[in-house]
N, C-alpha and C positions, 0 to 999 in steps of 0.2 A: 504493499499499501503504499504512496508518495502523498505523505503527509506534510506539511509544511515544517518544519525544524519550530517547537518551543522551547524555550529553557524550561525546567521544571520546575523555576519557581513559578513562573505562568500559569501550571497545568494545579497546583496545589491549591487548592478552596474552591476550585470550581465546582460549580454542580454537574452531574453527569444524568443525561437524559438519553431514552430511546429516540428513535427517530420521530415514531408517534405521539412521543412529546411525555412520555411519562419518567415520574421522576427515578434515579436510582437512589441516588447521598451525592455526598462533595468527596473528591478526589484527596485523597491525605499523600500518598505516595507512586513512585513506581518501581518495579523490579525486571532487572535485567541479568541477562546471562552474563557475569566478568568477562571473559574470556573472546567474545565477540562483538559487545556490547548491544547486543540485539535485547528490545526493550520486550519484554514478556507480559506482563501485567498491570493494571493499574490498581492501586490497593485504595478500596473505597472504606470510608467514615459515615458512619451515621443511616447504614442501609433503611430501606423502603423498604413497607410490605408485598411491593412488588416485587424489591431486587433475589427478596426471600421465594421468591416461586420460579425461580430460572435457577439456573440446571450448574450453579456456578459454586463455587470452596465459600466456605464463610471462615472465619477466623474468630474465636469465641463468640458469635450474636453478634460481634459489634464492627466489624469489618469485613467487606466481600472480596473476593478475586475477581476481576474481570480480565477476558482477553485483551492485551493491547491491538490486537490482530482486529475486535472487534469495532474501534473506534473508524467513525467516518466523515467525523470534520470536528476540529478544534473551534471556536470563537468566544462569546461571550459564555458557553456551555462545552461541553465534551457529549457529542451526540455519539453514542452505539449504535448498532444492527444485533438487534436480537437475534437476528438467522444466524449470525455468526460467532454467538457462544455457543459452545460445545462440550 
């Protein structure tokens, strides 16, 4: 996916929504592969009830892990595609 470059500090604190406009939570952090630098997952805090219905990894019920490749746009919000979450 060819997303423009965005520093981590621009993403942290942004609302994560689906392309249908459903709120999922707030970006807390990003995980990445240290050897290659490949971005792996968005760490989302304050998960909404909708994100709990998706098949995503949850950490202590307080954070969710969304695949980075599910991001389709970054602007005022981080927009993800539910279809790309597997």
